[in-house]
C-alpha positions, 0 to 999 in steps of 0.5 A, a space after each residue: 390308466 389303472 384297472 380300477 378306473 378303467 372298471 369304473 369307466 365301464 361301470 358308469 356306462 352300465 349303470 345308465 343302461 341298466 336305469 334305461 332298461 328298468 324304466 322301459 320295463 316299467 312303462 311297458 307294464 300293464 295288465 296282462 292280456 292274451 298277448 300272442 305266444 312265443 318266446 319274445 312275448 313271454 320275456 316281454 311279459 316276464 319283465 313286465 310282471 317283474 317291474 310289477 312286482 318288485 317287491 317280490 323279486 327284490 328288483 330295485 333301482 340300478 338293476 337289470 335283467 339278463 335273459 338265460 333261458 326260456 321254456 314254454 310248456 304244452 299248455 301255454 305256460 312260460 317260464 322265463 329265467 334270468 340273471 341279474 346285474 346291479 349297475 352293470 355288474 353281475 349278480 352272483 345269487 341273484 337269478 330268478 325264474 318268472 312263472 306265467 300262465 298262457 295269458 302271460 299272468 304271473 303264477 309264481 316265482 323262483 329265486 336264488 338267494 339274493 333278494 335285494 341286489 344293491 351295494 353301497 359302492 361299486 368302487 373296490 377298495 382292494 385293487 384288481 392287480 393285488 386280487 389277480 395275484 392272490 387268485 394265482 397263489 390259490 390255484 396250485 396245480 395249474 401251469 402257465 397260468 393267467 388271471 382275469 379279475 371281474 368286479 361282481 355283486 357277490 350275493 350267494 348267501 343272501 347279502 350282497 357285497 362287492 367282490 372280485 371274481 378271478 378266473 385263473 386259466 392254464 393247463 392241468 397235469 395232463 396238459 388239458 385246459 384247466 381253470 379255478 374261479 377265486 372270489 374275494 371280497 373286494 373291501 377286505 381281500 378276504 377269499 370268500 370262495 374258490 372252485 374249479 371252473 372245469 368239471 369232469 363230466 360223462 357224456 353219451 356218444 353215438 359212435 360210428 364203429 363201436 355203438 353207444 358208448 360213454 366218453 369223458 368230457 369237460 363241463 364248461 363254466 358257462 354251460 355245456 360240455 366240451 370234447 376235452 378229456 380231463 382224465 387223459 388231457 387230449 382235446 378233440 377238434 373239427 379240422 373244418 377240412 383244413 389239409 393236413 400240411 396247413 393244420 397246427 396246434 391252434 387250428 380247428 374248432 373245439 367240439 361243444 355241445 349243450 346236452 353232452 350227447 354226441 354223433 348219431 351213430 351212422 357211417 358216412 354221417 352228416 353229423 360232424 360229431 359222429 367222427 369226433 365221438 370215435 376220435 375221442 373214445 378210441 384215443 382214451 382207450 389207447 391211452 388207457 391201453 398204454 397206462 394199464 399195460 405198460 404203466 405209460 402215461 401218454 405219448 411222451 410218458 409225461 401225462 400230457 394229452 395230444 390234440 385230435 383233429 377230425 375232418 382233415 382234408 376232403 375225402 382224405 382217405 388216411 390218417 397221421 401222426 404229426 410231432 410238430 403239433 403233437 396231434 393226430 389227424 384223421 380224414 373223412 375217408 373216400 365217401 364211397 367205400 371208406 368211412 372216417 378213418 377213426 376206428 379203434 386200431 386206427 386211432 391206436 396206430 396213429 397214437 403209437 407213432 407218437 410213442 415211438 417217436 418218443 422212444 426208439 424214434 425209428 427212422 421212417 425209411 428203409 427197414 427202420 421205417 417198416 418197423 416203425 409202421 409194424 409197431 404201430 400196427 402191432 399196438 393199434 391191434 392190441 388197443 383193439 384187443 384191449 377195448 374188447 368192444 362187442 361191436 369191433 372186437 379184436 382181430 389181426 386185421 388192421 383197419 378193417 372197420 374203416 377200410 373194409 375188408 381191411 387194409 393190412 393183415 398180420 397172418 399173410 401180409 402178402 394178401 394185400 398184394 404188396 406187402 412182405 411176408 418174409 425178410 429179404 434184402 430188398 424189403 428195405 426198398 419197399 414202401 414202409 407200410 409194406 415193409 411192415 409186413 415181415 414185423 406184423 407177420 412175426 408178431 402173429 406167429 409169436 402170438 398165435 402160431 403157424 397153420 390154419 385157425 379161427 380166432 375171435 371168429 376170424 379165419 387165418 392161415 399163416 404160412 412160414 418162410 422156412 416150413 417150420 411149425 411155430 407155436 404162439 405164446 399169446 399176443 399180450 406176451 408178445 406185446 410186452 416184449 415188443 414194448 420192452 424192445 422199442 423202449 430199451 433196446 431199439 434205436 433210430 436205425 434199428 433194422 430187422 436183424 437188430 429187431 430180433 436182438 432187441 425182442 430176444 434181449 426183452 424176452 430174456 429180461 422178462 422171462 429168462 433166457 431158456 424160457 418158452 417165451 424167449 424160444 417162441 420169439 426166437 422161432 417166429 423171427 426164424 420163421 420170417 427169415 429174420 436170423 
């Protein structure tokens, strides 16, 4: 059966339903009375008013009304918004609003360009397959695209004509969902109009960790907004408490909202969108940090965004990156002292695991595993400094917001009771989250230097393993050196001695072999017993 003939079968049934609905509306129409207030009553009265004033609304045979919205005023006035159909076909530009007083009497009307919605025939001369192909050609820049033609009455300019409205759906430059709607005349095949089906919007997020913030969302063609960042490509979903091991790329539920205002700003919030606000915004900050600092477009430097899952597991006090689903997963914390694991440095940490995987791919074992974790701690912390958020200011305390007072710290990692301050032959036998201490300690010393000091209101006192005094060169320079070392010189089996060599090569490339920066990097490595 061809697309055209199957469309005609559906339209015939639609025409019968439309006629029946029109008769019902006409039969129930009568003199308005003091009917009970309420949505259903307002709709019924509005239908009756349209039928009784058909000439005003351009409402004729074969048409039906589809309720879209109802507004009930405090004084009892009712405003009922309808879309129109003709023989079952949507009428583009045929929408109208019926304004009624408290007794249901017609006060006024508002309508779009179309008055009459009738067309001579609903049988198209141009087949659906042809218009689908033309629509794909009219939607450049959308990858893996498919097209879905729909027959409509197009009357946006006031003159109804049969048209194909074809929606092209695929992926955009950042891997985000992208779409374009192409409208063509069903008789001639001439293109009438084309427009994007996805639109960038700026929403308001009431976050848990960074206050009230603007977030980039996507306005959906059917109304409402989705947590899809059209600039950076990431999508934020509710995992619905699936365990991390059960999640794949298609898991979870996309966050959508009617008014583009998200979350309630509370810790341990019962509003599931609150964690999503932090995850969505902090992923954006991480993307921007890499882009604006290193000109890196996304995790794989290909402009593609990842999927971010919140509410993973039940009281899962953790977060992780998964290469297999190209996604980040965050848990709800322990429900007692640790809230959702979606703060700035945590999200930066997890996204950095993806960057490491796409570059040096440091093995997650032994010293290379410790360097992998240290890299995520380092750049997660740098995202916090980059964001410069007044609620969550930059510091050298990792995950201090979601795991108070902190999960790890850089000035003296051993204060957590498990991490190493200094390199030894036993470091490679530690859990990678603890062997990372050597790398974190090096980063702090190279950035801020040794001894007691206060930075951004936080007190630190960093010792050296060789009794030396180290002067720092600032974390931005050290991060720049570490990024070049990671992306140019490190390999999957790089150990701490190899990291020293890689970072010195990077410092030489960036600042020169006899520069202050080169000497500071070398001194900091010696200060953590890596030579």
